[in-house]
Backbone as numpy.savetxt, mean C-alpha at the origin, in Angstrom:
# Nx Ny Nz CAx CAy CAz Cx Cy Cz
6.67 -15.43 -15.45 5.48 -15.33 -14.60 5.49 -16.45 -13.57
5.05 -16.13 -12.35 4.89 -17.14 -11.32 3.68 -18.00 -11.70
3.94 -19.26 -12.09 2.89 -20.11 -12.63 1.90 -20.58 -11.56
2.24 -20.39 -10.30 1.39 -20.87 -9.22 0.36 -19.84 -8.78
0.39 -18.66 -9.37 -0.48 -17.57 -8.91 -1.31 -17.03 -10.07
-2.63 -16.96 -9.88 -3.50 -16.29 -10.84 -3.58 -14.83 -10.42
-2.95 -13.96 -11.19 -2.82 -12.55 -10.80 -4.16 -11.85 -10.90
-4.44 -11.01 -9.92 -5.67 -10.22 -9.93 -5.56 -9.11 -10.97
-6.66 -8.83 -11.67 -6.63 -7.86 -12.77 -7.58 -6.70 -12.62
-8.43 -6.70 -11.62 -9.39 -5.61 -11.46 -9.71 -5.45 -9.97
-10.24 -4.28 -9.62 -10.64 -4.07 -8.24 -11.75 -5.03 -7.84
-12.60 -5.37 -8.76 -13.66 -6.34 -8.47 -13.04 -7.69 -8.07
-11.97 -8.08 -8.75 -11.30 -9.33 -8.40 -10.59 -9.22 -7.05
-10.11 -8.02 -6.71 -9.49 -7.81 -5.40 -10.54 -7.97 -4.30
-11.71 -7.40 -4.50 -12.79 -7.54 -3.51 -13.21 -9.02 -3.40
-13.26 -9.73 -4.53 -13.62 -11.15 -4.50 -12.56 -11.95 -3.75
-11.29 -11.55 -3.89 -10.22 -12.24 -3.18 -10.43 -12.16 -1.68
-10.85 -11.01 -1.18 -11.14 -10.88 0.25 -12.24 -11.86 0.65
-13.30 -11.88 -0.12 -14.43 -12.75 0.20 -14.02 -14.22 0.21
-13.08 -14.57 -0.66 -12.64 -15.97 -0.79 -11.51 -16.32 0.17
-10.96 -15.31 0.87 -9.83 -15.57 1.75 -8.53 -15.80 1.01
-8.42 -15.25 -0.17 -7.23 -15.43 -1.01 -6.29 -14.24 -0.78
-5.11 -14.43 -0.18 -4.21 -13.32 0.15 -3.78 -12.53 -1.09
-3.68 -11.22 -0.93 -3.34 -10.29 -2.01 -1.90 -9.83 -1.84
-1.12 -9.89 -2.90 0.28 -9.44 -2.86 0.41 -8.08 -3.52
1.06 -7.15 -2.82 1.29 -5.81 -3.34 2.75 -5.46 -3.10
3.32 -4.71 -4.03 4.72 -4.32 -3.95 4.87 -2.94 -4.57
5.76 -2.12 -4.00 6.00 -0.82 -4.62 6.78 -0.99 -5.92
6.60 -0.06 -6.82 7.37 0.01 -8.06 7.43 1.47 -8.46
8.54 1.86 -9.07 8.74 3.27 -9.40 9.17 3.50 -10.85
9.41 2.41 -11.58 9.84 2.56 -12.97 9.38 1.35 -13.79
9.57 1.43 -15.09 9.09 0.39 -15.99 9.84 -0.92 -15.81
11.15 -0.85 -15.60 11.96 -2.06 -15.50 11.56 -2.93 -14.33
11.47 -2.34 -13.14 11.09 -3.12 -11.97 9.62 -3.52 -12.03
8.79 -2.71 -12.66 7.40 -3.10 -12.83 7.30 -4.37 -13.67
8.11 -4.46 -14.71 8.13 -5.67 -15.54 8.57 -6.89 -14.73
9.58 -6.71 -13.87 10.04 -7.80 -13.02 8.93 -8.27 -12.08
8.20 -7.32 -11.53 7.11 -7.67 -10.62 6.00 -8.43 -11.36
5.71 -8.01 -12.58 4.71 -8.70 -13.39 5.14 -10.15 -13.63
6.39 -10.35 -13.99 6.90 -11.70 -14.22 6.81 -12.57 -12.97
6.95 -11.93 -11.81 6.92 -12.68 -10.55 5.51 -12.98 -10.07
4.50 -12.37 -10.69 3.13 -12.65 -10.31 2.57 -11.77 -9.21
3.12 -10.58 -9.02 2.60 -9.63 -8.03 1.22 -9.14 -8.47
0.27 -9.14 -7.54 -1.10 -8.74 -7.87 -1.24 -7.25 -8.14
-0.58 -6.44 -7.32 -0.88 -5.01 -7.27 0.43 -4.25 -7.14
0.63 -3.21 -7.95 1.81 -2.37 -7.85 1.43 -1.04 -7.22
2.21 -0.62 -6.24 1.99 0.65 -5.57 3.09 1.63 -5.95
2.72 2.69 -6.64 3.66 3.79 -6.89 3.62 4.65 -5.65
4.51 4.35 -4.71 4.46 4.99 -3.41 5.27 6.26 -3.34
4.84 7.18 -2.47 5.67 8.36 -2.25 6.93 8.01 -1.47
7.06 6.73 -1.10 8.32 6.22 -0.56 9.46 6.42 -1.54
9.15 6.72 -2.80 10.19 7.02 -3.78 11.04 8.20 -3.32
10.47 9.05 -2.48 11.23 10.18 -1.96 12.45 9.74 -1.17
12.36 8.56 -0.56 13.47 8.04 0.23 14.32 7.06 -0.58
13.68 6.08 -1.22 14.45 5.01 -1.85 14.94 5.35 -3.26
14.34 6.32 -3.92 14.77 6.74 -5.26 15.48 8.10 -5.21
14.86 9.05 -4.51 15.40 10.41 -4.49 16.42 10.64 -3.37
16.47 9.74 -2.39 17.44 9.88 -1.32 17.06 10.84 -0.22
15.78 11.19 -0.12 15.33 12.10 0.93 15.24 11.42 2.28
15.08 12.21 3.34 14.97 11.64 4.68 13.57 11.14 5.00
12.58 11.58 4.21 11.20 11.12 4.38 10.47 11.33 3.06
9.15 11.25 3.09 8.36 11.33 1.85 7.87 12.74 1.53
8.14 13.70 2.39 7.49 15.00 2.28 7.95 15.83 1.09
9.09 15.52 0.52 9.59 16.28 -0.61 9.03 15.86 -1.95
8.24 14.80 -1.97 7.69 14.28 -3.23 6.55 15.18 -3.71
6.56 15.51 -4.99 5.54 16.38 -5.57 4.54 15.57 -6.40
3.44 16.19 -6.76 2.48 15.52 -7.62 3.09 15.27 -9.00
3.97 16.16 -9.44 4.65 15.93 -10.73 5.52 14.68 -10.67
6.20 14.46 -9.53 6.98 13.24 -9.35 6.08 12.01 -9.44
4.96 12.08 -8.75 4.07 10.91 -8.71 3.47 10.61 -10.07
3.09 11.64 -10.80 2.54 11.43 -12.14 3.60 10.80 -13.05
4.81 11.31 -12.98 5.91 10.79 -13.81 6.16 9.31 -13.52
6.29 8.96 -12.26 6.61 7.57 -11.92 5.41 6.64 -12.15
4.20 7.15 -11.98 3.03 6.33 -12.30 2.99 6.01 -13.79
3.32 6.98 -14.60 3.35 6.76 -16.04 4.40 5.70 -16.41
5.56 5.75 -15.76 6.61 4.77 -16.04 6.16 3.37 -15.65
5.57 3.23 -14.47 5.12 1.92 -14.01 4.03 1.38 -14.93
3.12 2.22 -15.36 2.07 1.76 -16.27 2.67 1.27 -17.59
3.72 1.91 -18.08 4.37 1.43 -19.31 4.97 0.05 -19.11
5.55 -0.18 -17.93 6.18 -1.48 -17.67 5.19 -2.56 -17.33
4.00 -2.18 -16.89 2.99 -3.15 -16.47 1.64 -2.73 -17.04
1.46 -2.86 -18.35 0.27 -2.30 -19.01 -1.06 -2.89 -18.57
-1.06 -4.13 -18.03 -2.33 -4.76 -17.66 -2.45 -4.99 -16.15
-1.48 -4.55 -15.38 -1.49 -4.79 -13.94 -2.32 -3.75 -13.20
-2.73 -4.09 -12.00 -3.36 -3.13 -11.11 -2.30 -2.20 -10.56
-2.57 -0.91 -10.61 -1.62 0.10 -10.15 -2.31 1.07 -9.20
-1.72 1.25 -8.03 -2.17 2.23 -7.05 -1.13 3.34 -6.98
-1.57 4.58 -6.86 -0.63 5.71 -6.77 -0.94 6.55 -5.54
0.10 6.96 -4.84 -0.04 7.79 -3.66 -0.37 9.24 -4.03
-1.25 9.83 -3.26 -1.43 11.28 -3.27 -0.35 11.84 -2.34
0.59 12.64 -2.86 1.71 13.07 -2.03 1.32 14.16 -1.03
2.26 14.52 -0.20 2.10 15.51 0.87 1.45 16.80 0.37
0.37 17.20 1.02 -0.36 18.45 0.76 -1.04 18.50 -0.61
-1.22 17.35 -1.25 -1.90 17.34 -2.55 -3.41 17.22 -2.42
-3.90 17.03 -1.18 -5.35 16.86 -0.99 -5.89 17.79 0.09
-5.29 18.96 0.21 -5.67 19.89 1.27 -7.00 20.59 1.01
-7.50 20.53 -0.20 -8.82 21.07 -0.53 -9.46 20.13 -1.54
-10.78 20.10 -1.58 -11.45 19.23 -2.57 -11.02 19.53 -4.00
-10.88 20.80 -4.34 -10.50 21.16 -5.71 -9.11 20.61 -6.04
-8.16 20.79 -5.12 -6.81 20.29 -5.36 -6.82 18.78 -5.46
-7.57 18.12 -4.59 -7.61 16.66 -4.61 -8.16 16.13 -5.93
-9.20 16.77 -6.45 -9.77 16.32 -7.73 -8.75 16.48 -8.86
-8.08 17.61 -8.90 -7.10 17.85 -9.95 -5.96 16.83 -9.86
-5.42 16.62 -8.66 -4.26 15.75 -8.50 -4.62 14.27 -8.66
-5.75 13.86 -8.11 -6.18 12.47 -8.29 -6.47 12.19 -9.76
-7.08 13.16 -10.43 -7.34 12.98 -11.85 -6.07 12.85 -12.66
-5.04 13.61 -12.29 -3.76 13.52 -13.00 -3.14 12.14 -12.82
-3.25 11.57 -11.62 -2.70 10.23 -11.37 -3.48 9.17 -12.13
-4.80 9.33 -12.21 -5.61 8.37 -12.96 -5.27 8.44 -14.45
-5.11 9.64 -14.97 -4.76 9.78 -16.39 -3.36 9.22 -16.67
-2.49 9.25 -15.67 -1.14 8.71 -15.86 -1.12 7.18 -15.82
-2.23 6.57 -15.38 -2.30 5.11 -15.42 -2.72 4.43 -14.14
-3.00 5.18 -13.08 -3.42 4.57 -11.82 -4.84 4.02 -11.92
-5.07 2.90 -11.26 -6.42 2.34 -11.14 -7.11 2.85 -9.88
-6.32 3.28 -8.90 -6.84 3.72 -7.62 -5.79 4.62 -6.99
-6.21 5.63 -6.24 -5.27 6.51 -5.55 -5.32 6.22 -4.06
-4.24 6.51 -3.37 -4.16 6.28 -1.92 -3.99 7.61 -1.20
-4.80 7.79 -0.16 -4.79 9.01 0.63 -4.52 8.68 2.09
-3.55 9.35 2.69 -3.26 9.17 4.11 -4.21 10.02 4.95
-4.66 9.43 6.07 -5.47 10.22 6.99 -6.62 9.44 7.56
-7.17 9.95 8.67 -8.24 9.29 9.36 -9.61 9.77 8.96
-10.52 9.77 9.94 -11.92 10.09 9.68 -12.12 11.48 9.08
-11.17 12.38 9.33 -11.28 13.73 8.77 -11.25 13.72 7.24
-10.77 12.65 6.64 -10.73 12.55 5.18 -11.99 11.93 4.59
-12.97 11.60 5.43 -14.14 10.86 4.96 -14.92 11.63 3.89
-15.16 12.90 4.12 -15.94 13.68 3.14 -15.20 13.78 1.81
-13.88 13.95 1.88 -13.09 14.03 0.65 -13.15 12.72 -0.11
-13.01 11.61 0.60 -13.06 10.30 -0.05 -14.44 10.05 -0.65
-15.48 10.47 0.04 -16.83 10.33 -0.50 -16.98 11.11 -1.81
-16.44 12.32 -1.85 -16.54 13.15 -3.06 -15.78 12.53 -4.22
-14.56 12.07 -3.95 -13.75 11.45 -5.01 -14.42 10.18 -5.52
-14.96 9.39 -4.61 -15.63 8.15 -5.00 -16.85 8.44 -5.85
-17.60 9.46 -5.48 -18.78 9.85 -6.25 -18.40 10.28 -7.65
-17.19 10.84 -7.79 -16.71 11.29 -9.10 -16.11 10.16 -9.92
-16.06 8.95 -9.37 -15.53 7.82 -10.12 -14.06 7.54 -9.90
-13.50 8.11 -8.84 -12.08 7.89 -8.53 -12.00 6.95 -7.34
-11.58 5.70 -7.52 -11.46 4.78 -6.39 -10.34 5.25 -5.46
-10.57 5.09 -4.15 -9.61 5.56 -3.16 -9.28 4.44 -2.18
-8.00 4.28 -1.90 -7.52 3.44 -0.79 -7.17 4.38 0.35
-7.75 4.16 1.52 -7.49 5.01 2.69 -6.36 4.40 3.51
-5.35 5.19 3.81 -4.15 4.76 4.54 -4.26 5.23 5.98
-4.30 4.26 6.93 -4.45 4.58 8.34 -3.33 3.92 9.15
-3.32 4.18 10.45 -2.24 3.69 11.30 -1.11 4.70 11.28
0.10 4.22 11.06 1.23 5.13 10.89 1.07 5.89 9.58
1.19 7.21 9.65 1.04 8.05 8.47 2.39 8.70 8.17
3.15 8.18 7.20 4.49 8.71 6.93 4.52 10.20 6.60
3.44 10.72 6.02 3.43 12.15 5.69 3.35 13.03 6.94
3.10 12.41 8.10 3.05 13.16 9.35 4.23 12.77 10.26
5.27 12.20 9.69 6.37 11.69 10.50 7.04 12.77 11.33
7.13 13.98 10.80 7.77 15.04 11.58 6.88 15.49 12.73
5.59 15.45 12.50 4.64 15.76 13.57 4.65 14.68 14.64
4.80 13.42 14.20 4.80 12.29 15.13 6.14 12.13 15.85
7.19 12.73 15.31 8.50 12.60 15.92 9.22 11.32 15.57
8.83 10.69 14.46 9.52 9.48 14.02 8.52 8.42 13.58
9.07 7.33 13.07 8.25 6.21 12.60 7.97 5.29 13.78
6.79 5.41 14.36 6.44 4.68 15.58 5.18 3.86 15.38
5.14 2.71 16.03 3.95 1.86 15.97 2.77 2.62 16.56
1.63 2.52 15.89 0.41 3.20 16.30 -0.61 2.19 16.84
-1.49 2.65 17.72 -2.59 1.81 18.17 -2.27 0.87 19.32
-1.21 1.14 20.06 -0.86 0.24 21.16 -1.69 0.52 22.42
-2.09 1.75 22.63 -2.94 2.06 23.78 -4.41 1.84 23.38
-5.26 1.65 24.36 -6.68 1.45 24.08 -7.27 2.67 23.36
-6.84 3.84 23.78 -7.35 5.07 23.17 -6.95 5.17 21.70
-5.67 4.89 21.40 -5.21 4.97 20.01 -5.85 3.89 19.15
-6.00 2.69 19.71 -6.64 1.61 18.97 -8.09 1.96 18.63
-8.80 2.54 19.60 -10.18 2.94 19.36 -10.27 4.01 18.27
-9.31 4.93 18.28 -9.29 5.98 17.26 -9.09 5.39 15.87
-8.16 4.45 15.74 -7.89 3.85 14.43 -9.09 3.02 13.96
-9.75 2.31 14.88 -10.96 1.58 14.52 -12.04 2.54 14.02
-12.19 3.67 14.70 -13.16 4.68 14.27 -12.81 5.22 12.89
-11.52 5.48 12.67 -11.07 5.94 11.36 -11.46 4.93 10.27
-11.17 3.66 10.53 -11.44 2.63 9.53 -12.93 2.58 9.18
-13.77 2.60 10.20 -15.22 2.54 9.94 -15.70 3.75 9.14
-15.22 4.92 9.54 -15.66 6.15 8.87 -15.23 6.17 7.40
-14.04 5.71 7.12 -13.52 5.77 5.76 -14.19 4.73 4.86
-14.46 3.55 5.40 -15.20 2.55 4.63 -16.62 3.04 4.37
-17.25 3.60 5.40 -18.62 4.13 5.22 -18.64 5.24 4.17
-17.53 5.99 4.06 -17.45 7.09 3.09 -17.25 6.59 1.66
-16.92 5.32 1.50 -16.78 4.77 0.16 -15.38 4.33 -0.21
-14.44 4.32 0.74 -13.10 3.85 0.42 -13.17 2.44 -0.15
-12.48 2.22 -1.26 -12.51 0.92 -1.93 -11.58 -0.09 -1.28
-10.57 0.41 -0.55 -9.61 -0.44 0.14 -9.10 0.32 1.36
-8.48 -0.41 2.28 -7.75 0.18 3.38 -6.32 -0.32 3.35
-5.38 0.54 3.71 -4.00 0.13 3.95 -3.65 0.52 5.38
-3.21 -0.45 6.16 -2.88 -0.21 7.57 -1.38 -0.39 7.75
-0.74 0.61 8.34 0.71 0.56 8.52 1.09 0.60 10.00
1.97 -0.32 10.37 2.63 -0.34 11.69 1.64 -0.23 12.84
0.79 -1.25 12.95 -0.11 -1.35 14.10 0.00 -2.78 14.66
-0.38 -2.99 15.91 -0.36 -4.35 16.46 -1.22 -5.30 15.62
-0.77 -6.53 15.51 -1.45 -7.49 14.65 -2.89 -7.74 15.07
-3.16 -7.73 16.38 -4.53 -7.95 16.83 -5.48 -6.85 16.39
-5.02 -5.62 16.41 -5.83 -4.50 15.95 -6.10 -4.59 14.46
-5.07 -4.90 13.69 -5.23 -5.02 12.23 -6.21 -6.14 11.89
-6.14 -7.24 12.62 -7.06 -8.35 12.36 -8.49 -7.95 12.68
-8.67 -7.21 13.75 -10.00 -6.75 14.12 -10.59 -5.83 13.06
-9.77 -4.91 12.55 -10.23 -4.02 11.49 -10.60 -4.81 10.25
-9.77 -5.80 9.91 -10.00 -6.61 8.70 -11.30 -7.39 8.81
-11.60 -7.93 9.98 -12.85 -8.68 10.16 -14.06 -7.77 10.00
-13.94 -6.54 10.47 -15.08 -5.62 10.44 -15.26 -4.94 9.09
-14.17 -4.76 8.35 -14.22 -3.99 7.10 -14.82 -4.82 5.98
-15.68 -4.20 5.20 -16.28 -4.88 4.05 -15.39 -4.80 2.81
-14.29 -4.05 2.90 -13.38 -3.88 1.76 -12.04 -4.54 2.08
-11.22 -4.83 1.07 -9.92 -5.46 1.32 -9.01 -4.57 2.16
-8.27 -5.20 3.05 -7.33 -4.50 3.93 -5.93 -5.03 3.65
-5.04 -4.12 3.27 -3.64 -4.45 3.00 -2.81 -3.97 4.19
-1.88 -4.79 4.63 -1.06 -4.44 5.78 0.41 -4.30 5.44
1.08 -3.41 6.16 2.54 -3.34 6.16 2.94 -3.12 7.61
3.61 -4.12 8.18 3.88 -4.08 9.60 2.60 -4.22 10.41
1.63 -4.98 9.91 0.33 -5.12 10.56 -0.03 -6.57 10.81
0.94 -7.46 10.70 0.69 -8.86 11.03 0.05 -9.66 9.91
-0.40 -10.84 10.29 -0.87 -11.83 9.33 -2.38 -11.78 9.08
-3.14 -11.15 9.99 -4.58 -11.24 9.92 -5.26 -10.25 9.00
-4.56 -9.77 7.98 -5.13 -8.85 7.00 -5.38 -9.59 5.69
-5.94 -8.88 4.71 -6.28 -9.53 3.44 -5.11 -9.60 2.48
-4.07 -8.81 2.72 -2.92 -8.82 1.83 -1.76 -8.08 2.45
-0.62 -8.15 1.79 0.61 -7.53 2.30 1.22 -6.63 1.23
1.89 -5.57 1.70 2.68 -4.73 0.82 4.03 -4.47 1.46
5.07 -4.43 0.65 6.40 -4.04 1.10 7.02 -3.13 0.06
8.02 -2.38 0.48 8.80 -1.57 -0.43 9.75 -2.48 -1.20
9.80 -2.31 -2.51 10.61 -3.16 -3.38 12.05 -3.28 -2.89
12.66 -2.16 -2.56 14.07 -2.18 -2.14 14.26 -2.96 -0.84
13.25 -2.96 0.02 13.33 -3.75 1.25 13.29 -5.24 0.95
12.43 -5.63 0.02 12.32 -7.04 -0.39 13.65 -7.53 -0.96
14.40 -6.62 -1.59 15.68 -6.98 -2.21 16.87 -6.77 -1.28
16.60 -6.51 -0.01 17.68 -6.41 0.97 18.53 -5.18 0.84
18.00 -4.10 0.29 18.79 -2.89 0.05 18.73 -1.88 1.20
17.93 -2.16 2.21 17.81 -1.26 3.35 18.81 -1.68 4.42
19.80 -0.85 4.74 20.81 -1.24 5.74 20.26 -1.34 7.16
19.13 -0.67 7.42 18.51 -0.71 8.74 17.01 -0.98 8.60
16.65 -2.19 8.19 15.25 -2.47 7.90 14.41 -2.55 9.17
13.15 -2.14 9.10 12.24 -2.35 10.23 11.96 -3.84 10.41
11.38 -4.19 11.53 11.22 -5.60 11.87 10.28 -6.34 10.92
9.38 -5.62 10.24 8.41 -6.30 9.38 8.95 -6.57 7.97
10.23 -6.30 7.74 10.84 -6.51 6.43 11.59 -7.83 6.40
11.55 -8.50 5.25 12.33 -9.72 5.04 13.10 -9.58 3.72
14.36 -9.98 3.73 15.20 -9.97 2.53 14.91 -11.23 1.73
14.14 -11.10 0.65 13.77 -12.25 -0.17 14.80 -12.55 -1.25
15.78 -11.66 -1.44 16.80 -11.91 -2.44 17.90 -12.84 -1.92
18.09 -12.84 -0.63 19.15 -13.66 -0.04 18.97 -15.14 -0.40
20.00 -15.72 -0.97 19.97 -17.13 -1.35 19.30 -17.40 -2.67
18.91 -16.35 -3.38 18.25 -16.55 -4.68 19.06 -15.89 -5.78
18.86 -16.35 -7.01 19.76 -15.97 -8.09 19.34 -14.79 -8.93
18.11 -14.28 -8.73 17.65 -13.16 -9.56 16.59 -12.37 -8.84
16.33 -11.17 -9.35 15.29 -10.33 -8.77 13.92 -10.96 -8.95
13.66 -11.52 -10.12 12.37 -12.16 -10.35 12.15 -13.30 -9.37
13.17 -14.09 -9.10 13.05 -15.18 -8.13 12.73 -14.64 -6.75
13.37 -13.55 -6.37 13.12 -12.95 -5.06 11.68 -12.45 -4.96
11.20 -11.76 -6.00 9.84 -11.23 -5.96 8.81 -12.36 -6.00
9.10 -13.42 -6.74 8.21 -14.58 -6.77 8.17 -15.26 -5.40
9.31 -15.29 -4.70 9.34 -15.87 -3.35 8.49 -15.05 -2.40
8.52 -13.73 -2.57 7.66 -12.86 -1.76 6.19 -13.16 -2.02
5.80 -13.25 -3.29 4.42 -13.56 -3.64 4.01 -14.89 -3.03
4.87 -15.89 -3.16 4.56 -17.21 -2.62 4.38 -17.17 -1.11
5.25 -16.43 -0.42 5.17 -16.34 1.03 3.90 -15.63 1.48
3.47 -14.62 0.73 2.21 -13.95 1.04 1.04 -14.88 0.79
1.05 -15.55 -0.35 -0.05 -16.44 -0.71 -0.22 -17.59 0.28
0.89 -18.11 0.78 0.85 -19.24 1.71 0.74 -18.79 3.16
0.69 -17.48 3.37 0.64 -16.88 4.70 1.85 -17.26 5.56
2.99 -17.44 4.91 4.24 -17.64 5.63 4.95 -16.31 5.89
4.42 -15.26 5.32 4.92 -13.91 5.59 3.72 -13.01 5.86
3.81 -12.18 6.91 4.91 -12.08 7.87 4.80 -13.14 8.97
5.97 -13.51 9.50 5.99 -14.41 10.66 5.72 -13.59 11.92
5.55 -14.29 13.04 5.22 -13.60 14.28 6.28 -12.58 14.68
7.56 -12.93 14.46 8.63 -12.01 14.85 8.74 -10.82 13.90
8.00 -10.86 12.78 7.96 -9.74 11.84 6.72 -8.88 12.03
6.03 -9.08 13.14 4.80 -8.35 13.46 4.95 -7.68 14.82
3.97 -6.83 15.15 3.98 -6.13 16.43 2.87 -6.68 17.33
3.23 -6.94 18.57 2.25 -7.45 19.54 1.44 -6.29 20.08
């Protein structure tokens, strides 16, 4: 265990961390073994991401991941990290109707998730309100939406124009007002992410969103230098270190001290 970090154990503690200005560390995990390594390193929050479609299954994007895949991997991560906070992605087309969303979110919660993550903007507000009312905490994912990558024509930074920035700000407000317990912002200019974080009453986690958010998340394989063509917001924490636990602990330390991401790892 990283002795310098008091790991967060509940969503209430995550909300308190925002209020206290204490940075939150999040990392993807897809199996029990790596979940155990993350626990030893002091990672606050584990994300069972649909990114497993690319880094585990070898797909070109996340769209091939099924709810059965997500339930299976969530169960594995929960076995490896029995007391850790675990977030699980709602995969592509798993929330197209309220009935489907309830069934699939419930399956992820029963598999061990503490909170589910849903991609989408203000159009998801009513769905998030319904899930929240039913006792299912939701993290709303805004900015770059990987499940829409084919529609977007690639993985591109969002919110650079005034119009796009205003849309993402509107999304954030609507989703928080609907009851979202957290926000995750992906690939937006750092100034926009900071503005959203200041306005949001809930914790905001960033990936490719600069330093002005409440916490950071990265894909495990990226942290370990396994991506041959990493995006600019990725840092290889394994380089120069002797073990995976050391690398993950270095990531936690860099997030906690706000040394990650650096300016060159963010978007202007």
